[in-house]
N, C-alpha and C positions, 0 to 999 in steps of 0.2 A: 504493500500500500504506500503510495507516494506521500512524502511529508506535506502536511497542510501549509497553505499560504496564510500568513497572519495579515489581517486587514486592520490597520491602526488609525485612530484619530490623533493627529499631531497638532501642536500649537501653531497653527498657520491659518491665514484668512481664507485659504482655498477650501471651497465647500466640497470636499471629496475625502475618501479614505486612501491610505498609502499601504502598498503591499511590501512585505518583508518575509524572509525565511526565518524559521525559529532559531534562537541562539543555539550554538553547538552544545549537545549533551542534555538539553532540556526536554523531558518527555512530554508528549502531546497532552497527557492527562492533566498536566499543570497549567495548560494554556486555556484559560477560561475567560469569557468576556468580562471586562472590568479590570483585569490585572494590568499593571504598568510595566512597560519595557523601555529600556534605554536603547536608542537606535541612532545610527548615523543619518544626518539630514543635511545635505549640502556639505559645507565645510565645518559643521558643528555637530554636536550630539544633543539630542532632545529627549524628553520623556513623553511617551505616547501611551494611549489607553487602547487595549485590544477590544475591538468591537465585534469581530466575527472571524471564523476560520473559513477558508475557501479552498477548493481543489484546483482552481485555475486563476491565472493572473494575466492581464493584458501586457504586463512587463515581460520581455524575453527572459528566459531562465538565467542567461549569463549576465544580465543586467540587474537581477534581483539581489539586493543586499540582505545580509543576515542581521537580525537584531543583535545587539551587543550583550544584553543582560536582562534577565527576568528579575524584576524588583520585588514582586509580591508572591508569597506562597499561596495566597488566595486573594480574591478581589477585595480591595478596601472599600469599593462602592457596592452597596446592596443593590439587588435587581431593581428595586423601586426607584432609586436615584438614577440608575442608568436609563430607565424608561423615561423619567422626567427630563433628563438632559437631551435625549433623542427627540422627544416631543418639542422641547423648547427650540432646538436647532432647526427643526423642520418648520415650525410655525413662524419663527422670526427670520427664516431664510438666512441662517448664520452657519458658519463653520462649526462642525461638531467638536473638532479638537479645541477650538477657541471657547466653545460653550463649556467643555470640561474644565478649561482654564479658569473660567469665572466661578465654577461650582466647587472646585477643589481648593483647600488651603494652600498657601504659597509653598510650604515645605514639601507637600506631596507633589506639587508641580515640579519641584526641583529634584525629586528622586529620593527624598528622605524616607526612612522606614515608616510605615503606617503603624507605629507602636506608641504606647504611652510613654511619658517622660521617664528617662532613666537618670539616676543620680549616682555619682561616684562618692564612696565613703572611704575615709582614711582610718586605719587601725595600726596600733603598735604590733610589730612582729613578736612572736612568742618569746624570743630570746633577747629582745631589745633592752638595753640598759643605758641610763643617762651618762654613766661613767665609762662608756665604751671608749677605748683609746683613740679610735678614729675621729672622735668629736673633740679631742683636746684643743685643737686650733680652730674649731668651728662653733663659736658661742651661739650663733643664731640657730644652727641645727640642733644644738643641745637644748635651747629654750623651747623649740618646737616640739622636741621629743618629750620634754617635761609637761608641756601643755596637753599633748595627746594622752599622756599617762593618766591625766585627770578625767579622761572620757573613755572608760573601758568599753563602751558600746560603739565607739567610733564617732567620727565627726563628718557630716555631709559637706560636699564641696561648697554649697551655698553659704555655710557658716564660717568658712576659713577667714574671711575678712574681718568678721566680728571678733574672732579670737586672735586676730593679729598674727595669723599663720601665713608665712610667705610661701607661695607656691614653688618658687625655685628651691628653697630649703627642703621642702617636702620631697621634691623630685630627687634631690641628692640623697636624702635618707632612704628613699625607695631603692635607688641604685645600690646602696650599701646593704640592702636587705634588712634594714631596721624598721621599715614600715611595710605594710601590705595594703592593697586596695580591693574593694569589691564594688560591683555595679548592682544597684538595687532598682527595681522597677517602682515607679510611683504607684503607691497603693490607693485605689479609689476610696473615698470617704464612705464609710458605712452609715446607714440611716437607721435609727431606732425610735420606737415610740409612735405617738400620734402624729398625723400629718400637720395638725394645726398647732402653731405656737401662740396664736392670738385669736380670740373669739371672733366669729363672723358677725358682721353688722346686720341688724334687722332689715329686711327688704320691704319696700312698699309693694302694692298690688302689681304695678306694671313691671317692676324688677322681677318679682316672683314669677309672673307669667312668662317673661323672657327666659329665665333660667329653666323653667319647666319645659318650654317649647324646645330649647336646644337639647336638654337632657333626653327628651323623647326621641331625638334624632341620633343618639349615640348608637354605635354599632353599624352605621352605614353612612353613605354620602348624603349630606344635606347642607344647603347653603342658606345662611341667615344674614339679614341686614339689620343691625341694631341701630336705629336712628333715635338718638336721645339728645335732648337739649343739653347745652353745656352745664355741667354740675349735676346731672341727673343720676349719677352713680353707675355709669357704664363699667368703670373699673371694678366695682364691687360685684357686678354680674360676672365679669371675667374671672375674678378670684373664686367665686363660689362654684362656677363651672369647672375650673381647674381642680378644685378640691375633689370634686366627684370623679374627674378623670384620674387623679392620683389614687383615689380609693379603689378604682377599677384596675390598678396596676398598669396604667398607660402613661404616655408622655404628652406634654403640651408644648406647642411651638407658638410663641407670641412675637409678632412683628410690630416694630415701632418705626416711625418715619425718620427720626433724627437721632444722631449719636448722643446729643446733649440730654435726651430723655432717658438714656440707658441707666445711669446711676440711680436716679430717683425711682425708676420702675423696679430696678433690682432691689433697692432698699425696701420698697413696699412689699415685694414678693417674699423677701427673706424674713421680714418682720412677721408675715402671716404664716408662712409654711416652714415646717421642719422637712425641707426637701433640698435636693442638690440642684442648684440653679446655675446654668451656664449663660454667660453674656458674650455675644458675638457681634462685633462691628469692626470697622476699619481702623479704629483707634487703638486696638490691642495688639500686642506683639505676635509674631508668627508662631512662636512656640506655644504661647497661651491659646491662640486660636486653634491650633492643631489638637491640643489636649482637650479643649472643649468639644471640638468636632468629633473626636474619637469617643469621648465620654457619652455624647448623645447617641452615636452609632451603636455603642455597646450597651446601652440602657442604663448607664451610670449617671446620667444627667436626667433629672425628672422633668425639669422645665427649661426650655431654651428660649432666651430673649435675644432679639437681634434686629438689625436693620435689614434692608432688602436682601442682601446676599445670604442672610441666615436662612432664607427660604430653602436653600440647597443643602441644609444640614440633614444628614441621615438620622432617622429615629428607629430604634429597634422595636419599640412598641407604640407607634403613633396613636394618639387618641383624639386630639383636637388641635385645629389651627385657628388662631385669632389674629386678625389684622386690625390694629388700632389706628384711628384716624385714616380710614381707608381711602378718603378722598385726596390725600396728600400727594402732590406731584413728585415728592422725593422717592416714591416707590417705583418710578419709571427711570430705568438706567438710560442715560443720555449719550453714552459713548460705547464703542465696542458692541457687545451683545445688548441690544436695546430692548430688554424685556421689561414687563410690568409685573412687579412682585405680587401685587394684589390679584391680578388675573391668573398668574401662575399658581398662587395659593389655592385658588378654586380648582384648577386643573389637578394639582397634587392631591388635594383632598378627595377628588373623584377617583383618582388612581389608587389611593390608599384606602378608600371606602371609609372615610371618617368625616365628621361635620366640620365646616368652616364657618367662622363668625366674623363678619365685617362690621366694624363699629365706627360711628362718626356722629357728631352733632350736625354736620353739614355734608350729607352723603353726596358722592359724585352723581352727576346726571346719568352716567352709565349704570351705576348700581341701582339707582331708583327705577330706571327703565327695566332692568332685569327683574326687580321686585314686582313691578306692574305686570310684566309678562309672565309671572309665575315661576321664574327660574330661581328666585330667592324668596324666602319667607320674610316678610317685613315685620319687625318687632319695634314698637314705639315706646319711648320713655318721654312723656310730656311734662313731667314735674321734676323740679330740682329736689335733690336728696335733702332730708332733714327739714329744717325750717327756712332754708334759703328760698328767696323769691327771684323771679326773673328780673334782670336789670331794666331800668327805664331808659328809653332812647330819646335823646334830644338832638335834632338837626340844627346846627348853628350856622346860619348864613353869614359868611365872612366877606361878601361883596362890599366893597367900599370901606371896610374896616381896616385899621392899621394892624399889621402883623409884626410882632417882635420875634425874630427867629422862628417864624411860622406860628406863633402863639398869639391869639387875639386877646384883648382886654377882658371880655366876659369869661373866657376860659381861665385866665390868670386868677380872676376872682373866685371861680369855682374851685380851683386847685388850692388857693389859700384857705377857703372854708373847710375843705376836706382835711388838710394837714392840721389846722387848728383844732379839729375835732379828734385828733389823735389817730387818724386813719391814713392809709397809703393810697398813692395815685400812680396809675400806669399811663405813660404817654407813649403812644405808638406812632412810629414814623418808619416806613419801610425803605429807608435810604441810609446806607452807611456813610461815614465820612462827615466832613464839616459842611460842605456845600456841593451840590451836583456839578458845578463848574466854576471856572474863574474867568472874569470878563474885564477887558480894558475899557474904562469909562471914557477914554479919549477917542480911540479909533474903532472900538467894537470888536477887537480881537477876542476870540474864545479859545480856551485851552482844549484842543482836539487831540485825540490819540493818533500818533503817526502810523499805527498799524491797523486801526479799525475806523469804521464810520460811526464814531461815538465820541462824546465829550468825556474828558477826564474829570474824576472827582477829586476835590481838594480835601486832603487829610492834614489839618492845620497843625496838630500836635507834632507830627513827624515832618512838617513843612515839605509835604510831598504831594504830587499829582499822581493819581493812579487810575488806570483803566480797569474797571471791574469786569470787563469782557475777556481781555487777553492777558491781564496781569502786568502790562507795561507800567513802569514807574519812573518818575524823574523828579528832580528837586523843584520846589516851588520857585518860580522866577521872581526876582525883586523888581524887574522892570518889564514892560511889554516887549516881546521879541519883535513886534512889528513896527511900533512907533517910538519905542524907548521911553515912554512915559511911565511914571511909577504908580499911577492911580489904578491899581488892579483890585477888583472887588469880587468877593465871593457872591454868587447868585444862587438863591434858594437855600433850603435848610436840610441838613442831614442830622443824624443822631448826635454827632459830636457838637454841632452848633446848638442844638436843642439842649444838650447836657450843660454846655457852658453857660447859656442864657438862664436856664432854670436855677443853676447854682448861684447866679447873681440876684435873681428875683426872690429866691427863697434861701437865704444864706444860713438859716437856722436848721435846715433839714438836709440830710445826705441825699445826693443824686447818684443813682446807680445806673450805669449804661450797660445794656446787655445786647451785644451784637457780635458778629464774627470776629471783629477786630479786638474787642475788649475781652473776649473769652478764648483767645488763641492759645494761651498757656493752659496746661493741663488742669491745674487746680483753681483756675479763675472762676469758672461758672459755679462750682460747689460753694466757693467762698461768698459769691454774690447772693446765691440762693439762701445760704445760711443767715446772712444779714437780713434779708427780706422776711424770713420765717421767724425772726425774733419778734416781729410784730410792731416794732416802733415806727412812728410816722416817717415816711421817706417817699422819694420820687423815683419811679422806675422809668427809664427811657430805653426803648428797644425796637428791634425789627421783628419780623415774623418768628424769630427764635423764641419769643415769649408768648406767642399767640396760641400755642397748642400744648395741651397736656399738663401745664403747670397749675398748681393749686395754691393761690395766694389769698388766704381767708381774710386778710386785713385790707385788701384792695377794694375800695368802694367807689372809686371814680376811675373810669377809663376814658382817655382823651385820644381821639384819632385825628391827628393834625391835618392830614390831607387825604380825603376820601375820593378825590376826583380822578386819580391816575388811571383806574381801570374802566371808567365809564365810557370812554370813546377810544376804541382800539381796533386795529385791523384784525386781531385774533378773535375768532368767534367764541373762544373760551374765556376771554378776559372778564366778562361780567360775572360768570360763574365763580372764577377765582376771587374776584373782588368781594362778592357776596360772602363766600366762605371765610375770607380773611376778616371781614368786618364782624361776622358772627362769632368767629373763634376768639378774636381779640376782646370783643364785648363780653364773652363768656368768662373772662378773668374777674369780672366785677361782681360783688355781692354774693360770694359763694358760701358765706357763713350767715349768721343771724342778721347782720346789718345789711340794709338794702343797697343795691348798686345802681349807679347812673353811668350812662355812656353818652359822651358828647362827641358828635361827629362834625368836625369843621369841614365846610364845603362851600364852593361857589355855586353849587347846583342843588340847593336844598329841596327843590320841588322835583328833582329827577325821580321818575317812576320806580327805579330800582331801590333807591334809598328810602323812599316813602313806603314801599311794600315791605322791605326788610324791617323797618322800624315799627310798622303797624301790624303786619300779618305774620312775620317770621320767615325763616329760611325756606321751609317746605312749600309755602305759597309761592315764593319766588321760583323755586325749582320746578313746580308744576307749570308755571307760565313759560319758563325757559324751555322746558321739554316740548311744549306745544309749538314754540317758535322754531326749535330745531327740526321738529317733524315737518313743518310747513316748508322749511328751507332745504330739507333733504341733507341735514348735517348729522354727524354722530350724536347720539347712538343709533340713529336711524339710517346711517350709511357707514361704510367701512373704508378706511384710508390707508394708503401706503405712500411714503414720501421718499423719493430718491434725491439725495443731496449730492452735490459735487462742488469741489473747490480746487483752485489752481493758482499758480503764481501770476499768470498773465491774464489780462482782461479778455473775456470772450471765450477762453479755453473751456471753462466749465459748461457754458451754454452750448458750445459746439458738441461736446460729448453728450449732453442731455438731448440735443436734437436727434443725434443718432439713436439714443435710447428710445426716444418717442417713436421714431420710424420703426424700430424693432417691435415695439409694443403694438403699434397699429397693424403690422403684418400678422402678429400672433393673435390679436383680437379677431381678425378676419378668419384666420385658419381655424381657430377654436370656436368660432361662432359665438363670441361673447359680446352681446350688444348692451349689457347693463353696466359697462365700465366706461368711465370718462377720464380723459387725460387733460390735465390743467397745467399749462406751461409748455416748455420751460420758461421760467421767469427768474430775474435776480432775486436773491434772498432778501427779506426785509432789511437786514443789516448786510449790505452787499460785500463789504470788505471787513474781514475780521482776522486778527493776528497776521496781517500781511497777505492773506489769501483772498482771492475773489470768489464769491460763492453764488451758486444758483441752485434751483430746485425744480423738480417735476412731481406733481401730485397726481396720484391715481385714486379715483373715487368710485366706489361700487355700492349698489343697493344691497348686495348680499356678500357674506364673507366667503362662501364657497367659490363663486366666480373669480373673486380677486385672487384667491390662493391657487386656482387653476392656472392663472396667468403667471404668477410670480416665479414659480420654479423654472419653467422653460425660458422666461424672460431674463432672469439673472444668469442662466447658463449662456444665453446669447450675448449678454453684456460683457461677460468675462472674456469673450472672444473678440470684442471690438478693438480696433487699433488704438482708440483714444483711452481705453480703460486703464492703460499703464502710465498715461501722462497726466492724469488727474487723480485726486483722492476722492473716492465716492463711497457712499453707504446707503443702505436701505433701512428705513424706519417703518416697521409695521405697527399700525395703531398709534401713530404719533400723538403726543399731547402738546407738543410745542412746534409750531410751524415756522419758527425762527431758525 
């Protein structure tokens, strides 16, 4: 019987498998789908994943290379994760090898063993003595030996520094036979006793109905949308459902949108449960991430909490998937594999035959549409938990009013009253930096990014101009580069400017700024949150980082400085995002016994969106928005795929997209697909970004199936186009951002 051909997925953008011969001496029985092999690939070596065995290859036998090494005795990927990765690569029209790259921890991609952490321990040799004559002229080695003598059970490598043990001295002692070492595997923490460390909170009728509905769906696939107003106790619903999952001997996967929500979510879960909780996000180290990944795979992590990439964490006994703040755009990966973690969570739950719960105070229109269509069960929480009441909305018309760093006099008065009453104020402005741009008062010069069609933001503390699109930064000029005058003025307000002005207006109260700049250091955000939770009167100034998930019981006034940004936009999703942001920010007010007020500063106080949000709530807005989307034939009533291209020279990207459009038209005719429409190619809304000229071609279909019938053969044709190698191009299936 001829040796089988190995078909591997490699870390390459090419949407195909690569054929290799088995490594010498490796029996066929050990070659199972999911194992990793190190293989030669061009001039380098890479780690690939075995997908299947074949008897034939299109590569001539004399050209077929042998794999170098089998890295796994068995597949580190359970069959369910292999199946999910294959589905993901097919749906998003992405390379399977690159999909595995996004799903696997970095150390596994690099060929490290799929094993739990190992640690080296140092012990005295049986015949070691501090008076050994070989140590007569080695005082440091003698001291190290005396220290180790005080630890008869040995010293782990991690504690050497604390005991002031020098590694070089220990290596010399080892060479002399006075020490010995052993490798110990990291032992998983055992769990004993009840699952609960803290009593569960009493549920109101709506919460109890939601818990019972999801619990009735245990044991099979069911999708639920939990639409609960801010402060309605969605997290308590999650916690009580997870308790029941743990009691059944299963694991829970909880997805959160932002890294900064991880520590507080972890703290809440560890306070409630006597369980092994793993936290997975891009901010943890590679070794820590692999350990958590393996613990989840082997059933040693009871609860897994993480951002979007945690969706690919294997679970030995899956029981429930929860997607918190399911509307959040952070769940959509915007580069490489452009997957949506919320949508994949539903796919994974169906494959694993377990329930999935999507929760939000402001559900996405896609999820509401799925609920209306019967694909999701809709669960409503209309009341705030405990004695908390919904906040009162005030639309403050700032037309013709003077604005001091974006703050009107009536708002200043309201802030002063709130602080004097011993309460906290949250001031929301979704713009980082000191000012959105810098302007010359004499000639009208504006600070533009040299690499993008965008203005640079002034960061005054660092005396720096930064582009928030490409990252370009330069020193703040002291004179106008165009006319040499020195009257350069910051235009508009960002969080830095609001922080500075509020500190002057209210000098007796601390002003805390929470944005990406102020929380860049690891411990910055926990320190700021600890100050807030002390409950003393203060002012919080921040971007959307503080709009979701945080519980600030002493905040009774929320001020939205500029609500007009998303009301007039070319992006059809802009009004949905604006409504979600306003409601989420407003939800930070009045979450305890004291009532909350939300003041929305706007030049368009009578705008229908603002009126409807303030008077009827988010779901009323969403129903109207869905009706408008249906009439316009836009998602979720249509399905999109966006082909983006960028190049160094103007016109190059459009030229490639013209060829792509011609290929698509030919395929549409050949496949008899009449329900698809090509829009473009057109320049991207920001035509030049990071020095590249960008264009895009949009495909719109009334059904998902016809769109995917086209995409496979179309992309295969695009890869053969002459222009495909001269431009950078990518396909985004179900895009949420048309920029």
